[in-house]
DRENDO-1510 file (C-alpha; in Angstrom, 1 decimal, always signed):
<recs>
REC; n; res; u; v; w
REC; 1; MET; -37.2; +15.3; +17.7 .
REC; 2; GLU; -37.7; +12.2; +19.9 .
REC; 3; LEU; -34.0; +11.9; +20.5 .
REC; 4; THR; -33.8; +15.6; +21.4 .
REC; 5; ASN; -36.5; +15.3; +23.9 .
REC; 6; LEU; -34.8; +12.3; +25.5 .
REC; 7; LEU; -31.5; +14.1; +25.8 .
REC; 8; ARG; -33.2; +16.9; +27.6 .
REC; 9; LEU; -34.2; +14.4; +30.3 .
REC; 10; SER; -30.5; +13.8; +31.1 .
REC; 11; PRO; -29.4; +15.6; +34.2 .
REC; 12; ASP; -26.4; +17.9; +34.4 .
REC; 13; GLN; -23.1; +16.2; +34.9 .
REC; 14; ASN; -22.6; +17.9; +38.2 .
REC; 15; ILE; -25.7; +16.3; +39.8 .
REC; 16; SER; -24.7; +13.5; +42.0 .
REC; 17; LEU; -27.2; +10.9; +40.8 .
REC; 18; SER; -26.7; +7.4; +39.4 .
REC; 19; PHE; -29.2; +6.1; +37.0 .
REC; 20; SER; -30.9; +2.7; +37.8 .
REC; 21; GLU; -32.5; +2.6; +34.3 .
REC; 22; PHE; -31.1; +3.1; +30.8 .
REC; 23; ILE; -32.6; +3.8; +27.4 .
REC; 24; LEU; -31.3; +2.0; +24.4 .
REC; 25; TYR; -31.6; +4.1; +21.3 .
REC; 26; PRO; -30.1; +2.3; +18.3 .
REC; 27; PHE; -29.6; +3.9; +14.9 .
REC; 28; PRO; -30.4; +7.5; +16.1 .
REC; 29; GLY; -30.0; +8.9; +12.6 .
REC; 30; VAL; -33.1; +7.0; +11.3 .
REC; 31; THR; -35.5; +8.2; +14.1 .
REC; 32; ASN; -38.6; +8.2; +12.0 .
REC; 33; HIS; -38.0; +4.8; +10.3 .
REC; 34; ARG; -36.4; +2.7; +13.0 .
REC; 35; GLN; -39.3; +0.2; +13.0 .
REC; 36; ILE; -38.5; -0.7; +9.4 .
REC; 37; LEU; -35.2; -2.2; +10.7 .
REC; 38; VAL; -37.1; -4.8; +12.8 .
REC; 39; LEU; -37.9; -7.1; +9.9 .
REC; 40; PRO; -34.4; -7.5; +8.5 .
REC; 41; PHE; -32.7; -7.9; +11.9 .
REC; 42; PHE; -35.4; -10.4; +13.1 .
REC; 43; SER; -35.0; -12.4; +9.9 .
REC; 44; ILE; -31.3; -12.5; +10.3 .
REC; 45; TYR; -31.7; -13.7; +13.9 .
REC; 46; ILE; -34.1; -16.5; +12.9 .
REC; 47; ALA; -31.6; -17.5; +10.2 .
REC; 48; ILE; -28.8; -17.6; +12.7 .
REC; 49; VAL; -30.7; -19.7; +15.2 .
REC; 50; VAL; -31.9; -22.2; +12.6 .
REC; 51; LEU; -28.6; -22.6; +10.8 .
REC; 52; ASN; -26.5; -22.9; +13.9 .
REC; 53; PHE; -29.1; -25.3; +15.6 .
REC; 54; VAL; -29.4; -27.5; +12.5 .
REC; 55; ILE; -25.6; -28.1; +12.2 .
REC; 56; SER; -25.2; -28.5; +16.0 .
REC; 57; TYR; -28.0; -31.0; +16.2 .
REC; 58; THR; -26.6; -32.9; +13.2 .
REC; 59; VAL; -23.3; -33.3; +15.0 .
REC; 60; TRP; -25.0; -34.4; +18.2 .
REC; 61; TRP; -27.4; -36.8; +16.3 .
REC; 62; GLN; -24.9; -38.3; +13.8 .
REC; 63; LYS; -22.5; -40.8; +15.5 .
REC; 64; SER; -20.0; -40.6; +12.7 .
REC; 65; LEU; -19.4; -36.9; +13.7 .
REC; 66; HIS; -18.7; -37.7; +17.3 .
REC; 67; ASN; -15.0; -36.7; +17.3 .
REC; 68; PRO; -13.3; -33.7; +18.9 .
REC; 69; MET; -13.2; -31.5; +15.8 .
REC; 70; TYR; -16.9; -31.7; +15.1 .
REC; 71; VAL; -17.8; -31.4; +18.8 .
REC; 72; LEU; -15.9; -28.2; +18.9 .
REC; 73; ILE; -17.7; -27.0; +15.8 .
REC; 74; ALA; -21.0; -27.7; +17.4 .
REC; 75; LEU; -20.0; -25.9; +20.6 .
REC; 76; LEU; -18.9; -22.8; +18.6 .
REC; 77; LEU; -22.3; -22.8; +16.8 .
REC; 78; ALA; -24.1; -23.2; +20.1 .
REC; 79; LEU; -22.3; -20.2; +21.4 .
REC; 80; ASN; -23.4; -18.2; +18.4 .
REC; 81; ILE; -27.0; -18.8; +19.4 .
REC; 82; VAL; -26.4; -17.8; +23.0 .
REC; 83; GLY; -24.5; -14.6; +22.0 .
REC; 84; THR; -27.0; -13.4; +19.5 .
REC; 85; THR; -29.9; -14.2; +21.8 .
REC; 86; ALA; -28.3; -12.0; +24.4 .
REC; 87; VAL; -28.3; -9.1; +22.0 .
REC; 88; VAL; -31.0; -9.3; +19.2 .
REC; 89; PRO; -34.3; -9.6; +21.1 .
REC; 90; LEU; -33.4; -6.6; +23.3 .
REC; 91; MET; -32.4; -4.8; +20.1 .
REC; 92; ILE; -35.7; -5.5; +18.4 .
REC; 93; GLN; -37.6; -4.3; +21.5 .
REC; 94; SER; -35.7; -1.1; +21.5 .
REC; 95; LEU; -36.4; -0.5; +17.8 .
REC; 96; LEU; -40.1; -1.0; +18.6 .
REC; 97; GLY; -39.9; +1.7; +21.3 .
REC; 98; GLN; -39.7; -0.6; +24.4 .
REC; 99; ASN; -36.2; +0.6; +25.0 .
REC; 100; LYS; -36.0; +1.0; +28.8 .
REC; 101; VAL; -33.5; -1.4; +30.4 .
REC; 102; PRO; -32.8; -1.7; +34.2 .
REC; 103; PHE; -29.1; -1.4; +35.2 .
REC; 104; SER; -29.1; -5.0; +36.2 .
REC; 105; GLY; -30.4; -5.9; +32.8 .
REC; 106; CYS; -27.5; -4.0; +31.2 .
REC; 107; LEU; -25.0; -5.8; +33.4 .
REC; 108; SER; -26.5; -9.2; +32.6 .
REC; 109; GLN; -26.3; -8.5; +28.9 .
REC; 110; MET; -22.7; -7.4; +29.3 .
REC; 111; PHE; -21.9; -10.6; +31.1 .
REC; 112; PHE; -23.3; -12.8; +28.4 .
REC; 113; VAL; -21.8; -10.8; +25.6 .
REC; 114; TYR; -18.3; -10.9; +27.1 .
REC; 115; SER; -18.7; -14.5; +28.1 .
REC; 116; THR; -19.7; -15.8; +24.7 .
REC; 117; THR; -17.0; -13.7; +23.0 .
REC; 118; LEU; -14.2; -15.1; +25.2 .
REC; 119; PHE; -15.6; -18.7; +25.1 .
REC; 120; LYS; -15.6; -18.5; +21.3 .
REC; 121; SER; -11.9; -17.6; +21.4 .
REC; 122; VAL; -11.3; -20.6; +23.6 .
REC; 123; VAL; -13.1; -22.9; +21.2 .
REC; 124; LEU; -11.1; -21.5; +18.2 .
REC; 125; LEU; -7.9; -22.1; +20.1 .
REC; 126; LEU; -8.9; -25.7; +20.8 .
REC; 127; MET; -9.7; -26.2; +17.2 .
REC; 128; ALA; -6.3; -24.9; +16.2 .
REC; 129; PHE; -4.6; -27.2; +18.8 .
REC; 130; ASP; -6.7; -30.2; +17.5 .
REC; 131; ARG; -5.5; -29.6; +14.0 .
REC; 132; TYR; -1.9; -29.1; +15.1 .
REC; 133; ILE; -1.8; -32.4; +16.9 .
REC; 134; ALA; -3.7; -34.2; +14.1 .
REC; 135; ILE; -1.3; -33.1; +11.4 .
REC; 136; CYS; +2.0; -32.5; +13.2 .
REC; 137; ARG; +1.7; -35.3; +15.9 .
REC; 138; PRO; -0.7; -37.8; +14.2 .
REC; 139; LEU; +0.6; -40.9; +16.1 .
REC; 140; ARG; -0.1; -39.3; +19.5 .
REC; 141; TYR; -3.4; -37.7; +18.5 .
REC; 142; HIS; -5.7; -40.1; +20.5 .
REC; 143; ASN; -3.4; -39.9; +23.5 .
REC; 144; ILE; -3.4; -36.1; +23.6 .
REC; 145; ILE; -6.9; -35.2; +22.2 .
REC; 146; ASN; -9.6; -37.0; +24.1 .
REC; 147; ARG; -12.6; -36.3; +26.3 .
REC; 148; SER; -10.5; -35.8; +29.4 .
REC; 149; SER; -8.0; -33.4; +27.8 .
REC; 150; LEU; -10.8; -31.3; +26.2 .
REC; 151; ILE; -12.7; -31.1; +29.5 .
REC; 152; GLN; -9.5; -29.9; +31.3 .
REC; 153; ALA; -8.7; -27.3; +28.6 .
REC; 154; TRP; -12.3; -26.1; +28.8 .
REC; 155; MET; -12.1; -25.8; +32.5 .
REC; 156; VAL; -9.0; -23.7; +32.2 .
REC; 157; GLY; -10.8; -21.5; +29.7 .
REC; 158; LEU; -13.8; -21.3; +32.0 .
REC; 159; ALA; -11.7; -20.2; +34.9 .
REC; 160; ARG; -9.9; -17.5; +32.8 .
REC; 161; ASN; -13.0; -16.2; +31.2 .
REC; 162; SER; -15.1; -16.2; +34.5 .
REC; 163; LEU; -12.5; -14.2; +36.3 .
REC; 164; LEU; -12.1; -11.6; +33.5 .
REC; 165; VAL; -15.8; -11.2; +32.8 .
REC; 166; LEU; -16.7; -10.9; +36.4 .
REC; 167; LEU; -14.0; -8.3; +36.9 .
REC; 168; VAL; -15.3; -6.3; +34.0 .
REC; 169; VAL; -18.9; -6.5; +35.1 .
REC; 170; PHE; -18.0; -5.7; +38.7 .
REC; 171; LEU; -16.1; -2.6; +37.7 .
REC; 172; ALA; -19.0; -1.4; +35.5 .
REC; 173; SER; -21.4; -2.0; +38.4 .
REC; 174; ARG; -19.3; +0.2; +40.8 .
REC; 175; ALA; -19.3; +3.3; +38.5 .
REC; 176; GLN; -21.7; +6.2; +39.0 .
REC; 177; TYR; -23.8; +7.0; +36.0 .
REC; 178; CYS; -25.0; +10.6; +36.0 .
REC; 179; LYS; -24.1; +12.1; +32.6 .
REC; 180; SER; -27.0; +10.5; +30.8 .
REC; 181; ASN; -29.0; +7.3; +30.7 .
REC; 182; ILE; -29.3; +7.2; +26.9 .
REC; 183; ILE; -27.2; +4.6; +25.2 .
REC; 184; LEU; -27.0; +5.4; +21.5 .
REC; 185; ASN; -26.6; +1.7; +20.6 .
REC; 186; PHE; -28.6; -1.5; +20.9 .
REC; 187; VAL; -26.2; -3.2; +23.4 .
REC; 188; CYS; -24.9; -2.3; +26.8 .
REC; 189; GLU; -21.3; -2.5; +25.7 .
REC; 190; TYR; -18.7; -1.8; +28.4 .
REC; 191; GLY; -17.0; +1.2; +26.8 .
REC; 192; VAL; -20.3; +2.8; +25.8 .
REC; 193; LEU; -21.8; +2.4; +29.2 .
REC; 194; LEU; -18.7; +3.8; +31.0 .
REC; 195; SER; -18.8; +6.9; +28.7 .
REC; 196; LEU; -21.9; +7.9; +30.6 .
REC; 197; ALA; -20.2; +7.5; +34.0 .
REC; 198; CYS; -19.2; +10.5; +36.2 .
REC; 199; GLY; -15.8; +11.1; +37.8 .
REC; 200; GLU; -12.5; +9.5; +36.9 .
REC; 201; VAL; -13.3; +6.3; +35.0 .
REC; 202; PHE; -10.2; +6.2; +32.7 .
REC; 203; LYS; -8.6; +3.4; +34.7 .
REC; 204; ILE; -11.8; +1.4; +34.7 .
REC; 205; GLN; -12.2; +1.9; +31.0 .
REC; 206; MET; -8.6; +0.7; +30.4 .
REC; 207; VAL; -9.3; -2.5; +32.3 .
REC; 208; GLY; -12.0; -3.4; +29.8 .
REC; 209; VAL; -9.8; -2.5; +26.9 .
REC; 210; MET; -7.0; -4.6; +28.3 .
REC; 211; VAL; -9.2; -7.5; +28.8 .
REC; 212; ARG; -10.7; -7.4; +25.4 .
REC; 213; MET; -7.6; -6.6; +23.4 .
REC; 214; GLY; -5.2; -8.6; +25.7 .
REC; 215; VAL; -7.2; -11.8; +25.3 .
REC; 216; THR; -7.8; -11.2; +21.6 .
REC; 217; LEU; -4.1; -10.5; +20.8 .
REC; 218; SER; -2.8; -13.4; +22.9 .
REC; 219; ASP; -5.3; -15.9; +21.5 .
REC; 220; VAL; -4.7; -14.8; +17.9 .
REC; 221; THR; -1.0; -15.1; +18.4 .
REC; 222; ILE; -1.2; -18.6; +19.8 .
REC; 223; LEU; -3.7; -19.6; +17.0 .
REC; 224; LEU; -1.4; -18.3; +14.3 .
REC; 225; VAL; +1.6; -20.1; +15.8 .
REC; 226; PHE; -0.4; -23.4; +15.6 .
REC; 227; TYR; -1.5; -22.9; +12.0 .
REC; 228; VAL; +1.9; -21.8; +10.8 .
REC; 229; LYS; +3.4; -25.0; +12.1 .
REC; 230; VAL; +0.5; -26.9; +10.6 .
REC; 231; LEU; +1.1; -25.2; +7.2 .
REC; 232; ARG; +4.8; -26.1; +7.3 .
REC; 233; VAL; +4.0; -29.8; +7.9 .
REC; 234; ALA; +1.1; -29.9; +5.5 .
REC; 235; LEU; +3.2; -28.6; +2.6 .
REC; 236; LYS; +5.7; -31.4; +3.2 .
REC; 237; ILE; +3.1; -34.1; +2.8 .
REC; 238; ALA; +4.0; -36.1; -0.3 .
REC; 239; ALA; +0.4; -37.3; -1.2 .
REC; 240; SER; -1.4; -34.4; -2.8 .
REC; 241; SER; -4.8; -35.7; -1.7 .
REC; 242; ALA; -3.8; -35.8; +2.0 .
REC; 243; ARG; -2.1; -32.4; +1.7 .
REC; 244; GLY; -5.2; -30.9; +0.1 .
REC; 245; LYS; -7.5; -32.4; +2.8 .
REC; 246; ALA; -5.2; -31.0; +5.6 .
REC; 247; LEU; -5.1; -27.6; +4.0 .
REC; 248; ASN; -8.8; -27.5; +3.4 .
REC; 249; THR; -9.7; -28.4; +7.0 .
REC; 250; CYS; -7.3; -25.8; +8.4 .
REC; 251; GLY; -8.5; -23.3; +5.8 .
REC; 252; ASN; -12.1; -23.7; +7.1 .
REC; 253; HIS; -11.1; -23.1; +10.7 .
REC; 254; LEU; -8.9; -20.1; +9.7 .
REC; 255; LEU; -11.8; -18.6; +7.7 .
REC; 256; VAL; -14.1; -18.9; +10.7 .
REC; 257; ALA; -11.5; -17.4; +13.0 .
REC; 258; LEU; -10.9; -14.6; +10.6 .
REC; 259; THR; -14.6; -13.6; +10.6 .
REC; 260; VAL; -14.8; -13.7; +14.4 .
REC; 261; TYR; -11.5; -11.8; +15.2 .
REC; 262; LEU; -11.6; -9.4; +12.3 .
REC; 263; CYS; -15.2; -8.2; +12.9 .
REC; 264; GLY; -14.3; -7.7; +16.6 .
REC; 265; ILE; -11.1; -5.7; +15.8 .
REC; 266; LEU; -12.9; -3.5; +13.3 .
REC; 267; SER; -15.8; -2.9; +15.7 .
REC; 268; SER; -13.3; -1.8; +18.4 .
REC; 269; ILE; -11.5; +0.6; +16.0 .
REC; 270; PHE; -14.8; +2.3; +15.1 .
REC; 271; TYR; -15.6; +2.8; +18.8 .
REC; 272; LYS; -12.2; +4.4; +19.3 .
REC; 273; VAL; -12.7; +6.9; +16.5 .
REC; 274; GLU; -16.2; +7.8; +17.6 .
REC; 275; ASP; -15.7; +11.5; +16.9 .
REC; 276; SER; -15.0; +10.8; +13.2 .
REC; 277; VAL; -17.8; +8.1; +12.8 .
REC; 278; SER; -21.5; +8.6; +13.1 .
REC; 279; TYR; -23.6; +6.7; +15.7 .
REC; 280; ASP; -25.4; +4.9; +12.9 .
REC; 281; PHE; -22.1; +3.6; +11.5 .
REC; 282; GLN; -21.1; +2.5; +15.0 .
REC; 283; ASN; -24.4; +0.7; +15.3 .
REC; 284; LEU; -23.8; -0.9; +11.9 .
REC; 285; SER; -20.3; -2.1; +12.9 .
REC; 286; SER; -21.7; -3.5; +16.1 .
REC; 287; ALA; -24.4; -5.4; +14.2 .
REC; 288; ILE; -21.8; -6.8; +11.8 .
REC; 289; TYR; -19.7; -7.9; +14.7 .
REC; 290; PHE; -22.5; -9.7; +16.5 .
REC; 291; LEU; -24.4; -11.1; +13.5 .
REC; 292; PHE; -22.0; -11.7; +10.6 .
REC; 293; PRO; -19.8; -14.3; +12.2 .
REC; 294; ALA; -22.9; -16.0; +13.7 .
REC; 295; ILE; -24.4; -16.5; +10.3 .
REC; 296; ALA; -21.2; -17.0; +8.3 .
REC; 297; ASN; -19.8; -19.8; +10.6 .
REC; 298; PRO; -22.6; -22.4; +9.9 .
REC; 299; VAL; -22.6; -21.6; +6.2 .
REC; 300; ILE; -18.8; -22.2; +6.0 .
REC; 301; TYR; -19.0; -25.5; +7.9 .
REC; 302; GLY; -22.2; -26.6; +6.2 .
REC; 303; LEU; -20.9; -26.0; +2.7 .
REC; 304; ARG; -17.1; -26.6; +3.0 .
REC; 305; VAL; -16.8; -29.6; +5.5 .
REC; 306; THR; -17.6; -32.7; +3.4 .
REC; 307; GLU; -18.6; -34.9; +6.4 .
REC; 308; ILE; -21.1; -32.3; +7.7 .
REC; 309; LYS; -22.5; -31.5; +4.3 .
REC; 310; ASP; -23.0; -35.2; +3.5 .
REC; 311; CYS; -24.9; -35.7; +6.8 .
REC; 312; LEU; -27.0; -32.6; +6.1 .
REC; 313; MET; -27.8; -33.9; +2.6 .
REC; 314; LYS; -28.5; -37.5; +3.6 .
REC; 315; PRO; -32.3; -37.1; +4.3 .
REC; 316; TRP; -32.8; -35.3; +1.0 .
REC; 317; LYS; -30.8; -38.0; -0.9 .
REC; 318; LYS; -33.1; -40.6; +0.7 .
REC; 319; LYS; -36.2; -38.7; -0.4 .
REC; 320; SER; -34.8; -38.3; -3.9 .
REC; 321; SER; -33.9; -42.0; -4.2 .
REC; 322; GLY; -37.3; -43.0; -2.8 .
REC; 323; SER; -39.1; -40.8; -5.3 .
REC; 324; LEU; -37.1; -42.4; -8.2 .
REC; 325; ASN; -37.9; -45.9; -6.9 .
REC; 326; ASN; -41.6; -45.1; -6.8 .
REC; 327; VAL; -41.4; -43.9; -10.4 .
</recs>
């Protein structure tokens, strides 16, 4: 009933009026029980912030982890915190009924969501390149992978991402929104927002699709090329222990990349078949896309990377040994 009343407030498509305020309405199929969703999503958000912060802080605090690979891991986990913070608090507010968002707020959220997504892709590429040089060009590693080269690569990624994200946000800001001001989701996603725009917006929509899919496909292709070359070299390593360590390290990075890219691709597919999929399922796919990689990444690195796991366990080992000594 609440959703029906809101939809009645939407003006006719022919009225020349552009909304300056939008209403986020996530999980419309559970209208009478939406507040129940606050606790699980809030708990997941707290877990994401804590897990990602603990490992990021551990890398920053532990001098033995001050090398490019671990710095990139910490950067990826920091981006997880920024990305989820741009989404979840507003999501919780909308579930509690405080779901009105100014147009500028929608554009700001879109900027941070797209920025963190593209920057994660840059970090994953740098990780792949780092492993490629470490395993395929080990004698030149310190000449190629250093603070200066990482900063230069980051600046190139910053320039690319800034231009693409600002283009997407600018195009979204120029559209006229008069079909409705109700977003049946918890995030002001580019495609969802433009579906409420009037007039011919197909070209604008295609720009967003090209940016998202173009960057994803190009980055995934480059990443796979690096890891295929790494795999070939790693399999030729005579020492089984060295080969196992190389494969394990690359396997961790590939597993993290898989969670990020696969969740994004599946989410995009569900948006494209919106006529066959319920809004609740679209919301669920969006939640998985934004939350699952952010909580899976620190778990993968915390449990599977020996150096990080040892640093995390060091305080507990000291307490245990201290307790035994006292006994």
